[in-house]
N, C-alpha and C positions, 0 to 999 in steps of 0.2 A: 503494501499500499504506499509506503514513504517512494518506492522507486515512481508511482505512479502519480503522487503529488508533485513530486521534482519535474516529472515529464511535464505535467500541467503547467508547471510555475514557467517552464522555458517556452513553453507554445506560449502563454501570455505577453512576457516580456517578450518577444519576436513579433506578435503582433503589434503591439504599442509602440515597439521601434517603427515596425513599417508603418502605422499611423501619424507617430510623429517623430521622427530620426530625435529631436534633444530631448524627447520627453524627460527619461532618468536623467540627463545630464542637468537638466532645467530645476527637478526636484530634488538633487543631491544638493544644489548650492544653498538652497534656503526651504526654513517651513513658517509659510503665512497662512494657517488657515483661517475662515473665519467666522467657523462654529467651535465652540468647547460642549461636546457632549454624552451626558452621564444618560449610559443603557442598562438593559439586561443582560445579561451573559449570554442570555438563548441562543441558539447559533444559528434561528431563523430572523433575528433579528439585526443582523449587521447593518451600523451606522450609515457607512457612505452608500452601502447598495441600495436601503430604504427612502435615504432623502436622495438618491439621486447623484449625490456627488464623488467626484473621483479623489484618489488618492492625497491627500496634501491640503484638503480642502476643510477637513472637517479632524481635530483633537477628541479621542475619545478614552472615556474611562465607562470600565461596566464590569457591574455585579452579581451577584443573584439578586434578582428584583427590583434592580436600580434603585437601594435602600441608600438614603444620605444619612448615615451616623456622621455623629458629631465631632467621633473619635477616629475615625477611618483617615489614618493618615497617608494610605494611599491616594484615596481621593480627593485628601486638601492637599498635597502634595503635586497632584494633576491641574488641580484647579488654582491653586498659588500660579503656577506655570505658565498658564492658562493665561490668566489676568495680566500677569506681571513681566512676564518671558517676552509671551506674543501677544499681546496686544487683545486678546480675542475682546469682543464687546456684545457674542450672541452667544448665550450661554442656557443650553435644551437638558431639561430633564424628562426623559422618555423611559415608557411603562408600554407595556401591550396586554393588551387582551387576551387568555389563555396563560397566561404565565405559571409556571409548574412553581416558582415560588411562592408566590399569592396562594397556590391551590396550597402549598405544604402550611403555611401559614394557620390556615383555616380546617386543618385536620387533627382530630385527636388522635395522631399518631407520633412517633418516633422519628425524628431526621436528625439525628448526629447532633453534630456543627451549627449547621441550618436552625436549631430551634435556637439557637442563642443567635446568629444572625438576624432572623426573622420578625425577633420579638416586633420592634416597634412597629411593624405590620399588624399582629397581634393585638397591640394597644390600640391600634388606630382604626381595629375594628370595634372592639369593645365601648370606644368614645361614638364612634357614631353608628354602635346599633342601631338605637330607632331609625334612623335611614337605611341603611341596608337592607332593614326588617321588610321595607314597603316595594324590595324587590322580589321579584315574581317566585325565582327560584337559585339555585344554589349558583350556576356560573353566574347569571346575572349579577350576585351579588358579589361574586369576584370579581366580576369585571368592572363592579361600581369599585369595589377595594383598590382595585389595580388604577381604576383612575385617583382617588382619593390618596393613594401611596404616593405620584404624582405633585401635586397639587400641595402635600407636605413636606413632598422634597424639595420643589422651590423655593418655601419658607426656610426649611433647614439651611440652603445653600446662601438663600438671603442675609441671614444670621450670623455666618460665620464673616470674622472678623476680618477673612481676605476679604468679604464683598463690602461689608461697610467701611474698612481703609479705602480701597479703590472709589468708592463712593463718595467719601469725604474727601478726599480731592481732587475730583472733578470729571472723574472717569462715565462716561457715559457706555455703560453695561447695562442688557437686558436679560433676563433671564425668562425662558417660556415652558409652558409644559403639556406637552405631547402625548399622546398613545395611539400605538400601533397595532391597527386588524390584521391579525393574522388570516381571515377569510377574503381580504379582498385586499391588502397591501395598500392602503389609506393611512396614512398621518392624519391625527384630527386633533386642531388648539382644545387645549381643554377651558381656553379663556383665562390664565391664571398671571400671566405677564406680571414680572416685579419689576420695574426702571426704578433707575435714583429718585428720589423725591416723593414716588408710589408707596401705596399702601401695601402690605401683604395679602396674597390671593384669601378667598375663603373655601375652606377645603368642603364644604357642605353644597358649596353650588350646583 
């Protein structure tokens, strides 16, 4: 399987060079993406593919269920680099319907270390139990929880000292929350954008 992967890589590289001879030379000189994407590790939701972007156009951090933990040094280091070094001004938190992490967080089953990682989602589910109860079935509740998790992620990113410092020095950075549909391939805006001088989103909307 590794040989097949390397063969596909060679084919892809050859096609890119044929289409644009200076493509890799240009990419190698500088990194100047327009977006920082915080998404789920799910193999079906690669950021640049679903957003229709080329390599070099989006800086990416992914984890199980796109959870924003205030103590996640990996995410915070990527966020700081995106804001301070790459001067990115558009940050996206993107979840997706049919998320396995959301499903695991709503099951009364052991999932090992994932149970610790997904604790904020379970807390969110308890906090919005009344809203979630209005959904028709378990899948609809999970999809709604996936949306709430994105909105909460936007809020948590907005609260980081990294963003607060950037806004204080006048950086024009906006945070957006999107949800991706596995069944139709479409990204949907959850209307929870936060920018300098604007209030935080309402997760129950």
